[in-house]
Structures are given as structure tokens and as C-alpha cells.
Residue frames as a rotation matrix with the C-alpha (Angstrom) as fourth column:
MET 1
-0.157 0.562 0.812 35.49
0.279 -0.764 0.583 -5.07
0.948 0.317 -0.037 3.65
TYR 2
0.509 0.263 0.820 35.17
-0.683 -0.457 0.570 -5.32
0.524 -0.850 -0.053 7.43
PRO 3
-0.544 -0.807 0.230 37.26
-0.777 0.381 -0.501 -6.95
0.317 -0.452 -0.834 10.19
ARG 4
0.385 0.642 -0.663 36.29
-0.313 0.766 0.561 -10.56
0.868 -0.009 0.496 10.92
PHE 5
0.036 -0.417 -0.908 38.44
0.813 0.541 -0.216 -10.63
0.581 -0.731 0.359 14.04
ASN 6
0.955 0.287 0.069 38.43
0.184 -0.763 0.620 -8.49
0.230 -0.580 -0.782 17.14
ASN 7
0.556 -0.777 0.295 41.44
-0.728 -0.626 -0.280 -6.86
0.402 -0.059 -0.914 18.72
SER 8
0.264 -0.447 0.854 42.41
-0.715 0.504 0.485 -10.07
-0.647 -0.739 -0.187 20.55
GLY 9
-0.666 -0.536 -0.518 42.70
-0.743 0.419 0.522 -12.00
-0.063 0.733 -0.678 17.29
SER 10
-0.745 0.472 0.471 39.65
0.289 0.865 -0.409 -14.16
-0.601 -0.168 -0.781 17.97
PRO 11
-0.636 0.537 0.554 36.66
0.637 -0.039 0.770 -14.27
0.435 0.843 -0.317 15.59
ASN 12
-0.903 0.396 -0.165 34.30
-0.265 -0.817 -0.512 -11.35
-0.338 -0.418 0.843 15.91
PRO 13
-0.601 0.688 0.406 30.77
0.698 0.700 -0.151 -12.88
-0.388 0.193 -0.901 15.71
SER 14
0.277 0.735 -0.619 29.16
0.256 -0.677 -0.690 -9.51
-0.926 0.033 -0.376 15.05
ARG 15
0.074 -0.339 -0.938 31.26
-0.781 -0.604 0.157 -9.20
-0.620 0.721 -0.309 11.89
LEU 16
-0.690 -0.308 0.655 31.00
0.072 0.871 0.485 -12.71
-0.720 0.382 -0.579 10.50
PRO 17
-0.619 0.511 -0.597 29.28
-0.780 -0.310 0.543 -12.80
0.092 0.802 0.590 7.10
LEU 18
0.302 0.874 0.380 26.12
-0.866 0.418 -0.274 -14.90
-0.398 -0.247 0.884 6.84
SER 19
0.555 -0.124 -0.823 27.97
-0.557 0.679 -0.478 -17.36
0.618 0.724 0.307 4.60
ASP 20
-0.539 -0.838 -0.089 30.16
-0.428 0.363 -0.828 -18.30
0.726 -0.408 -0.554 7.55
VAL 21
-0.268 0.538 0.799 27.18
-0.926 0.085 -0.368 -19.24
-0.266 -0.839 0.475 9.71
SER 22
-0.946 -0.081 0.313 26.47
-0.058 0.995 0.084 -22.95
-0.318 0.061 -0.946 10.00
PRO 23
-0.624 0.764 -0.161 23.36
-0.240 0.009 0.971 -24.06
0.743 0.645 0.178 8.06
THR 24
-0.165 0.591 -0.790 21.99
0.768 0.580 0.273 -25.53
0.619 -0.561 -0.549 11.27
MET 25
-0.540 -0.105 -0.835 22.41
0.730 -0.552 -0.403 -22.17
-0.419 -0.827 0.375 13.00
LYS 26
-0.954 0.118 0.275 20.78
0.087 -0.770 0.632 -20.01
0.287 0.627 0.725 10.33
PRO 27
-0.062 0.998 -0.020 17.15
0.430 0.045 0.902 -20.78
0.901 0.047 -0.432 11.34
ALA 28
0.240 0.105 -0.965 17.92
0.969 -0.086 0.231 -19.92
-0.059 -0.991 -0.123 14.95
LEU 29
-0.739 -0.599 -0.307 19.69
0.571 -0.800 0.186 -16.73
-0.357 -0.038 0.933 13.83
PHE 30
-0.734 0.540 0.413 16.77
0.104 -0.512 0.853 -15.61
0.672 0.669 0.319 11.70
SER 31
0.217 0.838 -0.500 14.38
0.724 0.205 0.658 -16.40
0.654 -0.505 -0.562 14.56
ILE 32
-0.096 -0.329 -0.939 16.42
0.909 -0.414 0.052 -14.21
-0.406 -0.849 0.339 16.91
LEU 33
-0.958 -0.275 0.080 16.56
0.280 -0.838 0.469 -11.39
-0.062 0.472 0.880 14.37
GLY 34
-0.393 0.892 0.224 12.80
0.263 -0.124 0.957 -11.62
0.881 0.435 -0.185 13.84
LEU 35
0.312 0.486 -0.816 12.09
0.905 0.109 0.411 -11.61
0.289 -0.867 -0.406 17.55
THR 36
-0.513 -0.584 -0.629 14.35
0.727 -0.685 0.044 -8.61
-0.456 -0.435 0.776 18.00
ALA 37
-0.912 0.215 0.350 12.45
0.109 -0.695 0.711 -6.74
0.397 0.686 0.610 15.31
VAL 38
0.037 0.986 -0.162 9.12
0.489 0.123 0.864 -7.56
0.872 -0.111 -0.477 16.93
VAL 39
0.151 -0.055 -0.987 10.33
0.980 -0.124 0.157 -6.46
-0.131 -0.991 0.035 20.34
ALA 40
-0.840 -0.523 -0.142 11.63
0.489 -0.845 0.219 -3.21
-0.235 0.115 0.965 18.84
VAL 41
-0.606 0.691 0.395 8.22
0.091 -0.433 0.897 -2.46
0.791 0.579 0.200 17.30
GLU 42
0.335 0.780 -0.529 6.34
0.658 0.209 0.724 -3.35
0.675 -0.590 -0.443 20.48
ALA 43
-0.290 -0.536 -0.793 8.69
0.940 -0.315 -0.130 -1.08
-0.180 -0.783 0.595 22.46
GLN 44
-0.917 0.006 0.399 7.22
0.147 -0.925 0.351 1.95
0.372 0.380 0.847 20.66
GLY 45
-0.732 0.649 -0.209 4.34
0.110 -0.190 -0.976 3.66
-0.673 -0.737 0.068 22.42
VAL 46
-0.728 0.591 0.348 0.83
0.505 0.118 0.855 3.63
0.464 0.798 -0.384 20.94
PHE 47
-0.754 0.590 -0.289 -2.25
-0.046 -0.486 -0.873 5.80
-0.655 -0.645 0.394 21.39
ASN 48
-0.341 0.756 0.559 -5.84
0.937 0.230 0.262 5.93
0.070 0.613 -0.787 20.10
ALA 49
-0.977 -0.041 -0.208 -7.20
0.046 -0.999 -0.015 9.29
-0.207 -0.024 0.978 18.96
ASN 50
-0.240 0.958 0.159 -10.91
0.815 0.110 0.569 9.99
0.527 0.266 -0.807 19.47
ASN 51
-0.957 -0.208 0.204 -12.09
0.105 -0.900 -0.424 13.51
0.271 -0.384 0.883 20.30
ASN 52
-0.073 0.995 0.062 -15.69
-0.038 -0.065 0.997 12.61
0.997 0.070 0.043 21.20
TYR 53
0.001 0.061 -0.998 -15.42
0.954 0.299 0.019 13.67
0.299 -0.952 -0.058 24.84
VAL 54
0.801 0.256 0.541 -15.80
0.079 -0.941 0.328 16.72
0.593 -0.221 -0.774 27.06
PRO 55
-0.237 -0.967 -0.095 -12.45
0.312 0.017 -0.950 17.87
0.920 -0.254 0.298 28.50
PRO 56
-0.073 0.177 -0.981 -12.27
0.997 0.041 -0.067 18.50
0.028 -0.983 -0.180 32.28
GLY 57
-0.409 -0.031 -0.912 -13.65
0.444 -0.880 -0.169 21.93
-0.798 -0.474 0.373 33.10
ALA 58
-0.983 0.079 -0.167 -15.13
-0.184 -0.484 0.856 22.43
-0.013 0.871 0.490 29.62
SER 59
-0.282 0.956 0.084 -18.75
-0.412 -0.042 -0.910 22.70
-0.867 -0.291 0.405 28.65
SER 60
0.710 0.488 -0.507 -18.54
-0.664 0.227 -0.712 21.24
-0.233 0.843 0.486 25.12
ARG 61
0.802 -0.374 0.467 -16.81
0.379 0.921 0.087 18.39
-0.462 0.108 0.880 23.39
ALA 62
-0.021 -0.935 -0.355 -13.24
-0.118 -0.351 0.929 18.59
-0.993 0.061 -0.102 22.06
LEU 63
0.582 0.362 0.728 -14.41
0.621 0.381 -0.685 18.88
-0.525 0.851 -0.003 18.47
ILE 64
-0.740 -0.637 0.217 -12.98
0.609 -0.497 0.619 20.58
-0.286 0.590 0.755 15.39
TRP 65
0.228 0.887 -0.401 -15.12
0.617 -0.450 -0.646 23.71
-0.753 -0.100 -0.650 15.13
ASP 66
-0.304 -0.235 0.923 -15.64
0.910 -0.359 0.209 25.89
0.282 0.903 0.323 12.07
TYR 67
0.341 0.357 -0.869 -15.47
0.691 -0.723 -0.026 29.39
-0.638 -0.592 -0.493 13.49
SER 68
-0.521 -0.810 0.269 -13.80
0.767 -0.306 0.564 30.92
-0.374 0.500 0.781 10.46
ASN 69
-0.406 0.390 0.827 -16.66
0.675 -0.482 0.559 33.01
0.617 0.784 -0.067 9.11
SER 70
0.313 0.707 0.635 -18.81
0.051 -0.680 0.732 34.52
0.948 -0.197 -0.249 11.84
GLY 71
-0.421 -0.523 0.741 -16.82
-0.717 -0.308 -0.625 33.90
0.555 -0.795 -0.245 14.99
SER 72
-0.432 0.303 0.850 -19.10
-0.556 0.652 -0.515 31.05
-0.710 -0.695 -0.113 16.02
GLY 73
-0.107 0.352 -0.930 -20.15
-0.957 0.218 0.192 28.09
0.270 0.910 0.313 13.99
PRO 74
0.856 0.499 0.136 -20.94
-0.517 0.837 0.180 24.41
-0.025 -0.224 0.974 13.74
PRO 75
0.251 -0.771 0.585 -18.49
-0.037 0.596 0.802 21.50
-0.967 -0.223 0.121 13.89
LEU 76
-0.392 -0.503 -0.770 -16.36
-0.784 -0.254 0.566 21.22
-0.480 0.826 -0.295 10.76
SER 77
0.624 0.721 -0.302 -18.07
-0.764 0.479 -0.433 19.16
-0.167 0.500 0.850 8.05
LYS 78
0.216 -0.521 0.825 -16.84
-0.080 0.833 0.547 15.61
-0.973 -0.185 0.138 7.69
SER 79
0.821 0.155 0.550 -17.01
0.498 0.276 -0.822 16.04
-0.279 0.948 0.150 3.90
THR 80
0.694 -0.570 0.439 -14.19
0.025 -0.591 -0.807 18.60
0.719 0.571 -0.396 3.89
GLY 81
0.738 -0.383 0.555 -12.56
-0.671 -0.329 0.665 18.25
-0.072 -0.863 -0.500 7.31
ARG 82
0.522 -0.662 -0.538 -9.04
0.167 0.698 -0.697 16.78
0.836 0.274 0.475 7.57
VAL 83
0.839 -0.311 0.447 -6.76
-0.528 -0.263 0.807 16.10
-0.133 -0.913 -0.385 10.52
GLU 84
0.495 -0.736 -0.461 -3.16
0.152 0.596 -0.788 14.96
0.855 0.320 0.407 10.94
PHE 85
0.959 -0.284 0.013 -0.76
-0.032 -0.063 0.997 14.26
-0.282 -0.957 -0.070 13.77
LEU 86
0.536 -0.844 0.031 2.95
0.049 -0.006 -0.999 15.10
0.843 0.537 0.038 13.66
LEU 87
0.334 -0.575 -0.747 5.95
0.939 0.129 0.320 14.94
-0.087 -0.808 0.583 15.94
LEU 88
0.670 -0.088 -0.737 7.62
0.142 -0.960 0.243 18.24
-0.729 -0.267 -0.630 16.78
ASP 89
-0.408 -0.900 -0.155 10.26
-0.078 -0.135 0.988 17.52
-0.910 0.415 -0.015 14.14
GLY 90
-0.193 0.435 -0.880 7.57
-0.919 -0.395 0.006 17.24
-0.344 0.809 0.476 11.42
THR 91
-0.982 -0.139 -0.129 7.41
-0.174 0.932 0.318 13.43
0.077 0.335 -0.939 11.20
TYR 92
-0.174 0.977 -0.120 3.89
-0.842 -0.084 0.533 12.32
0.511 0.194 0.838 10.23
LEU 93
-0.817 -0.019 0.576 2.19
-0.420 0.703 -0.573 9.90
-0.394 -0.711 -0.583 12.61
THR 94
0.152 0.967 0.205 -1.08
-0.290 0.242 -0.926 9.58
-0.945 0.082 0.318 10.72
PRO 95
-0.302 -0.201 0.932 -1.55
0.734 0.574 0.362 7.75
-0.608 0.793 -0.026 7.40
GLY 96
0.649 0.634 0.420 -2.06
0.741 -0.404 -0.537 9.75
-0.171 0.659 -0.732 4.25
GLY 97
-0.440 -0.884 0.158 0.91
0.897 -0.441 0.032 12.07
0.042 0.156 0.987 4.66
ARG 98
-0.983 -0.025 -0.184 0.09
0.041 -0.996 -0.084 15.68
-0.181 -0.090 0.979 3.80
ALA 99
-0.566 0.824 0.008 -3.41
-0.086 -0.069 0.994 14.75
0.820 0.562 0.110 2.63
GLY 100
-0.660 0.283 0.696 -4.43
-0.751 -0.263 -0.605 14.04
0.012 -0.922 0.386 6.21
VAL 101
-0.900 0.427 -0.091 -7.21
0.435 0.895 -0.099 11.80
0.039 -0.129 -0.991 7.50
PRO 102
-0.446 0.806 0.388 -10.89
-0.123 -0.485 0.866 12.61
0.886 0.338 0.316 6.79
LEU 103
-0.668 0.335 0.664 -13.19
-0.735 -0.162 -0.658 13.26
-0.112 -0.928 0.355 9.76
VAL 104
-0.936 0.343 -0.078 -15.53
0.331 0.934 0.136 10.35
0.120 0.101 -0.988 10.59
ALA 105
0.208 0.974 -0.089 -18.39
0.974 -0.199 0.108 12.70
0.087 -0.109 -0.990 11.54
ASN 106
0.494 -0.004 0.869 -18.84
0.220 -0.967 -0.130 16.46
0.841 0.255 -0.477 11.72
GLY 107
0.494 -0.389 0.777 -16.06
-0.741 -0.656 0.143 17.73
0.454 -0.647 -0.613 13.98
LEU 108
0.685 -0.129 0.717 -14.95
-0.493 0.642 0.587 14.20
-0.536 -0.756 0.376 14.95
PHE 109
0.081 -0.667 -0.741 -11.87
-0.803 0.397 -0.444 12.16
0.590 0.631 -0.504 14.21
PHE 110
0.739 0.134 0.661 -11.24
-0.507 0.756 0.414 8.53
-0.444 -0.641 0.627 15.17
ILE 111
0.416 -0.710 -0.568 -7.78
-0.598 0.257 -0.759 7.13
0.685 0.655 -0.318 14.52
ASN 112
0.930 -0.013 0.368 -6.63
-0.289 0.595 0.750 3.96
-0.229 -0.804 0.549 16.30
GLY 113
0.712 -0.655 0.252 -3.18
0.603 0.755 0.259 2.45
-0.360 -0.032 0.933 16.77
VAL 114
0.856 -0.444 0.266 -1.03
-0.177 -0.733 -0.656 5.51
0.487 0.515 -0.706 16.25
VAL 115
0.595 -0.718 -0.361 2.58
0.803 0.549 0.232 4.52
0.032 -0.428 0.903 16.87
VAL 116
0.951 -0.305 0.046 5.05
-0.309 -0.946 0.099 7.10
0.013 -0.109 -0.994 18.20
PRO 117
0.571 -0.790 -0.222 8.61
0.441 0.523 -0.729 6.33
0.692 0.319 0.648 17.10
GLY 118
-0.344 -0.885 0.313 11.27
0.136 -0.377 -0.916 6.78
0.929 -0.273 0.251 19.75
VAL 119
-0.297 0.336 0.894 8.84
-0.899 -0.413 -0.144 6.88
0.321 -0.847 0.425 22.67
PRO 120
-0.912 -0.158 -0.380 8.62
-0.082 0.975 -0.208 3.69
0.403 -0.158 -0.902 24.72
VAL 121
0.037 0.925 -0.378 5.58
0.399 0.333 0.854 2.07
0.916 -0.183 -0.357 26.23
GLY 122
0.387 0.200 -0.900 4.53
0.921 -0.136 0.366 4.09
-0.050 -0.970 -0.237 29.25
GLY 123
-0.656 -0.741 -0.139 6.32
0.720 -0.671 0.179 7.16
-0.227 0.017 0.974 27.91
THR 124
0.232 0.664 -0.711 5.06
0.333 -0.741 -0.583 10.64
-0.914 -0.101 -0.393 27.05
ALA 125
-0.250 -0.228 0.941 4.57
0.967 -0.008 0.255 11.92
-0.050 0.974 0.223 23.51
HIS 126
-0.169 0.177 -0.970 4.66
0.056 -0.980 -0.189 15.59
-0.984 -0.086 0.156 22.43
ILE 127
-0.485 0.085 0.870 2.80
0.840 0.320 0.437 15.94
-0.242 0.943 -0.227 19.16
ILE 128
-0.797 0.311 -0.518 1.01
-0.366 -0.931 0.004 18.50
-0.481 0.192 0.855 17.02
VAL 129
-0.216 0.827 0.519 -2.62
0.756 0.478 -0.448 18.14
-0.619 0.295 -0.728 15.96
ARG 130
-0.849 -0.061 -0.525 -3.46
-0.242 -0.838 0.489 19.98
-0.470 0.542 0.697 12.75
ALA 131
-0.179 0.862 0.474 -6.90
0.742 0.434 -0.510 20.33
-0.646 0.261 -0.718 11.18
TRP 132
-0.802 -0.076 -0.592 -8.19
-0.256 -0.852 0.456 22.16
-0.539 0.517 0.664 8.14
ASP 133
0.390 0.920 0.042 -11.03
-0.115 0.094 -0.989 22.60
-0.913 0.381 0.143 5.70
SER 134
-0.410 -0.688 0.599 -9.85
0.459 0.412 0.787 20.89
-0.788 0.598 0.147 2.51
SER 135
0.475 0.601 0.642 -12.27
0.872 -0.227 -0.433 22.92
-0.115 0.766 -0.632 0.39
THR 136
0.969 -0.167 -0.184 -9.99
-0.167 -0.986 0.015 25.90
-0.184 0.016 -0.983 1.09
GLY 137
0.128 -0.960 -0.249 -6.74
-0.978 -0.080 -0.193 24.01
0.166 0.268 -0.949 0.39
ALA 138
0.543 0.143 -0.828 -5.77
-0.285 0.958 -0.021 20.39
0.790 0.247 0.561 -0.16
PHE 139
-0.029 -0.663 -0.748 -3.08
0.710 0.513 -0.483 20.45
0.704 -0.545 0.456 2.52
TRP 140
0.493 0.255 -0.832 -2.74
0.844 -0.371 0.386 22.13
-0.210 -0.893 -0.398 5.91
ASP 141
-0.366 -0.751 -0.549 0.02
0.592 -0.644 0.485 24.53
-0.718 -0.147 0.680 4.80
SER 142
-0.953 0.014 0.303 -2.04
0.255 -0.503 0.826 25.72
0.164 0.864 0.476 1.84
ALA 143
-0.141 0.980 -0.140 -5.50
0.926 0.180 0.331 25.81
0.350 -0.083 -0.933 3.46
LEU 144
-0.468 0.071 0.881 -7.15
-0.039 -0.997 0.059 29.18
0.883 -0.007 0.470 4.10
GLU 145
0.424 0.614 0.666 -9.12
-0.785 -0.117 0.608 27.78
0.451 -0.781 0.433 7.04
ARG 146
0.209 -0.494 -0.844 -7.00
0.267 0.859 -0.437 25.80
0.941 -0.134 0.312 9.47
ASN 147
0.506 -0.222 0.833 -5.63
-0.802 -0.476 0.360 25.56
0.316 -0.851 -0.419 12.99
CYS 148
0.207 -0.479 -0.853 -3.34
0.182 0.876 -0.447 23.39
0.961 -0.063 0.268 15.07
ALA 149
0.667 -0.012 0.745 -2.26
-0.699 -0.358 0.620 22.77
0.259 -0.934 -0.247 18.63
PRO 150
-0.436 -0.811 -0.390 0.68
-0.421 0.566 -0.708 21.14
0.795 -0.144 -0.589 20.40
ILE 151
0.636 0.682 0.362 -0.49
-0.671 0.255 0.697 18.50
0.383 -0.685 0.620 22.88
ILE 152
-0.582 -0.762 0.285 0.96
-0.796 0.462 -0.391 16.04
0.166 -0.454 -0.875 25.35
ILE 153
0.587 0.692 -0.420 -0.10
-0.551 0.722 0.419 12.38
0.593 -0.015 0.805 25.62
THR 154
-0.264 -0.659 0.704 1.05
-0.964 0.189 -0.185 10.45
-0.011 -0.728 -0.686 28.68
GLY 155
-0.209 0.136 0.968 1.17
-0.508 0.831 -0.227 6.74
-0.835 -0.540 -0.105 29.46
LEU 156
-0.047 0.169 -0.984 1.48
-0.988 0.139 0.071 5.38
0.149 0.976 0.160 25.94
GLY 157
0.600 0.366 0.711 0.38
-0.503 0.864 -0.021 1.79
-0.622 -0.345 0.703 25.54
GLY 158
0.090 -0.553 -0.829 1.83
-0.908 0.296 -0.296 -1.15
0.409 0.779 -0.475 23.70
GLY 159
-0.816 -0.375 -0.439 2.06
-0.235 0.910 -0.341 -4.92
0.528 -0.175 -0.831 23.99
ASP 160
-0.408 0.675 -0.615 -0.17
0.808 0.581 0.101 -5.99
0.425 -0.455 -0.782 26.91
ILE 161
-0.585 0.206 -0.785 -0.78
0.458 -0.715 -0.528 -2.39
-0.670 -0.668 0.324 27.94
PRO 162
0.360 0.816 0.452 -3.85
0.878 -0.133 -0.460 -0.75
-0.315 0.563 -0.764 26.37
PRO 163
-0.344 -0.467 0.814 -3.14
0.758 -0.651 -0.053 2.27
0.555 0.599 0.578 24.12
ALA 164
-0.754 0.100 -0.650 -3.37
0.358 -0.767 -0.533 5.73
-0.551 -0.634 0.542 25.65
THR 165
0.024 0.816 0.578 -6.44
0.993 -0.085 0.079 7.75
0.114 0.572 -0.812 24.67
PHE 166
-0.526 -0.153 0.837 -7.09
0.283 -0.959 0.003 11.41
0.802 0.238 0.548 24.03
ALA 167
0.429 0.842 0.328 -9.85
-0.087 -0.323 0.943 11.49
0.899 -0.432 -0.065 26.62
MET 168
0.949 -0.023 -0.313 -7.83
0.299 0.368 0.880 9.96
0.095 -0.929 0.357 29.47
ASN 169
0.352 -0.925 -0.143 -4.22
0.813 0.226 0.537 10.78
-0.464 -0.305 0.831 28.65
SER 170
-0.430 -0.539 0.724 -4.03
0.834 -0.544 0.091 14.02
0.345 0.643 0.684 26.65
ASN 171
-0.441 0.230 -0.867 -4.64
0.433 -0.792 -0.430 17.73
-0.786 -0.566 0.250 27.13
PHE 172
-0.887 0.173 0.429 -6.41
0.378 -0.265 0.887 18.14
0.267 0.949 0.170 23.76
GLN 173
-0.592 0.659 -0.463 -9.22
0.180 -0.452 -0.873 20.69
-0.785 -0.601 0.150 24.13
GLY 174
0.470 0.704 0.533 -10.49
0.734 0.023 -0.678 20.80
-0.490 0.710 -0.506 20.52
LEU 175
-0.713 -0.701 0.016 -9.69
0.556 -0.551 0.622 23.23
-0.428 0.453 0.783 17.70
GLN 176
0.486 0.802 -0.347 -11.39
0.342 -0.540 -0.769 26.27
-0.804 0.255 -0.536 16.23
LEU 177
-0.018 -0.504 0.864 -10.53
0.996 0.069 0.061 26.91
-0.090 0.861 0.501 12.61
GLY 178
0.434 0.089 -0.897 -9.40
0.155 -0.988 -0.024 30.37
-0.888 -0.128 -0.442 11.59
GLY 179
0.956 -0.053 -0.287 -7.67
-0.286 -0.376 -0.881 32.15
-0.061 0.925 -0.375 8.74
PRO 180
0.659 -0.731 -0.178 -4.17
0.309 0.479 -0.822 31.62
0.686 0.486 0.542 7.32
GLY 181
0.094 -0.629 0.771 -2.66
-0.630 -0.638 -0.444 33.57
0.771 -0.444 -0.456 10.17
HIS 182
0.756 0.237 0.610 -3.37
-0.641 0.460 0.615 30.68
-0.135 -0.856 0.499 12.52
GLY 183
0.033 -0.810 -0.585 -0.10
-0.526 0.484 -0.700 28.90
0.850 0.331 -0.410 13.11
CYS 184
0.737 0.173 -0.654 0.93
0.348 0.732 0.586 26.28
0.580 -0.659 0.479 15.59
ILE 185
0.030 -0.715 0.698 2.72
-0.507 -0.613 -0.606 28.01
0.862 -0.336 -0.381 18.44
PRO 186
0.141 -0.008 -0.990 3.88
0.596 0.799 0.079 25.61
0.790 -0.602 0.118 21.12
GLU 187
0.982 0.169 0.089 3.88
0.008 -0.503 0.865 26.72
0.190 -0.848 -0.495 24.74
PRO 188
0.338 -0.917 0.214 7.30
-0.867 -0.391 -0.308 27.71
0.366 -0.081 -0.927 26.17
SER 189
0.173 -0.249 0.953 7.44
-0.679 0.671 0.298 24.42
-0.713 -0.699 -0.053 28.09
THR 190
0.860 0.169 0.482 7.12
0.203 0.753 -0.626 22.52
-0.469 0.636 0.613 24.80
TYR 191
0.760 -0.650 0.025 9.99
-0.306 -0.391 -0.868 24.49
0.574 0.652 -0.496 23.28
ALA 192
0.161 -0.721 0.674 12.07
-0.986 -0.082 0.148 23.79
-0.051 -0.688 -0.724 26.40
LEU 193
0.428 0.050 0.902 11.40
-0.267 0.961 0.074 20.04
-0.863 -0.273 0.425 26.19
ALA 194
0.974 -0.076 0.215 12.25
0.228 0.312 -0.922 20.00
0.003 0.947 0.322 22.49
ALA 195
0.533 -0.823 0.194 15.51
-0.660 -0.548 -0.513 21.88
0.529 0.146 -0.836 23.19
ILE 196
0.155 -0.448 0.880 16.46
-0.832 0.421 0.361 19.43
-0.533 -0.789 -0.307 25.92
GLY 197
0.708 0.173 0.685 15.82
0.117 0.927 -0.355 16.53
-0.696 0.332 0.636 23.55
ALA 198
0.920 -0.386 0.067 17.95
-0.005 -0.184 -0.983 18.14
0.392 0.904 -0.171 20.83
VAL 199
0.294 -0.839 0.457 20.83
-0.932 -0.357 -0.056 18.71
0.211 -0.410 -0.888 23.29
GLY 200
0.322 -0.102 0.941 20.63
-0.499 0.827 0.260 15.07
-0.805 -0.553 0.215 24.35
VAL 201
0.921 0.040 0.387 20.88
0.293 0.584 -0.757 13.90
-0.256 0.811 0.527 20.73
LEU 202
0.716 -0.688 0.119 23.91
-0.379 -0.526 -0.762 16.14
0.586 0.500 -0.637 20.12
LEU 203
0.168 -0.660 0.732 25.68
-0.967 0.035 0.253 14.92
-0.192 -0.751 -0.632 23.24
ALA 204
0.539 0.090 0.837 25.04
-0.121 0.992 -0.029 11.30
-0.833 -0.086 0.546 22.31
ALA 205
0.965 -0.189 0.180 26.40
0.209 0.148 -0.967 11.90
0.156 0.971 0.182 18.83
ARG 206
0.499 -0.824 0.269 29.57
-0.718 -0.567 -0.405 13.53
0.486 0.008 -0.874 20.20
ARG 207
0.215 -0.403 0.890 30.23
-0.803 0.445 0.396 10.57
-0.555 -0.800 -0.228 22.47
ARG 208
0.943 0.130 0.307 30.26
0.051 0.854 -0.518 8.10
-0.329 0.504 0.798 19.60
PRO 209
0.055 -0.995 0.077 33.76
0.226 0.088 0.970 7.00
-0.973 -0.036 0.230 18.53
């Protein structure tokens, strides 16, 4: 089914079936595979998301505000407020999938240990924060009162490095809910970065034999 020898005619260890591995070598092999898996997980950047802070230059906290009715309003109720984080390609970073994560207090979310696939420790993540009032729709795309924002999180943590935080490492300024016309429109720089990433993936794919 696959070649067990390389081009020189010698055994190809990467193609040897497990049955050909010596019983005394199997524990060591499994240990190496396990360690590799752990290292791969730890290599992914991590951040903690807590919006209970005042952004630089702002006069109020970076809360989720319910401005949908009168143009000014209180923080979104924790009983109906939902939030979710996604990568630019639509991959969910928060648990719960489309159902989102409930607010922990009016206008506040607190989500620890969010792992960003494909971004290493110390790297920068480009994500989308989406929030909505679940009493107007169970999911963000069906809610009548919602909003979202693309944000950047720098210096992701992992391993011995503490996770990045919204307060110290992101440009999140809070969200004001609005009607169904509110969509998530990334800044031009975000589109440019996403395009560069897509080109890099295509070039890497073309170079593969």
C-alpha cells in the first residue's frame, strides 16, 4: 500500500508499519508521538478575554452596550447577551459554536484559555468578536440586535508565557448593539493581512510535489 524502502533501497523508517517496530521500541515510539502532540498544542497561542477595563483614551469600559432602541442605553443584559470569537475564515474559537457564550454580568464577558490554531506563542491573532441579544435571535446571524468588530491581539501566551489579555494586548473598544444592518466590516489593513495570508497558503500548496 506504501513503499517500505526509500530510493536508495534501504528501509524507510517513516513508512514502516507499526507491526515491524520492535516490541521494546514501541513504548519509546508512543512516548515520542505523545510528546510531539503536546508540543504541537503548546505551540498554539492562547489569550484570556475579559472586557472589564477602560481602553486607552476612552471614558467608559469596553462593555457590550444595548443602544438598539433609543440611541443610548445600559449594558446588554447578562440574561440574554451572547458573545463569540471567530477567526477571519469563520472558525469558532469559543465553546458553544453558534450558540455563543453567555455574558457573566451585564455587558461583561470572561472567557479564559482561548486557543488560536495556527498562531504560535508570541504571535498575533486577527479575530472577530460578535455579540447579540439572544431574545431577538438565537444565533448572531439571525439576531435582530447585534454587532461585531474585527480586533487584533498581540503577544499570545502559551507554555511558560502567560496568556495575552484583552486589556493589555488587544484593540477591543467595546460594542454597541444595533439593528440587522450591523455587519462586521474589517478595516482595509485587516483585509490586506488576510489576503497576504491566503496568497502564502496558495504558494505553499503549489510548491508541494
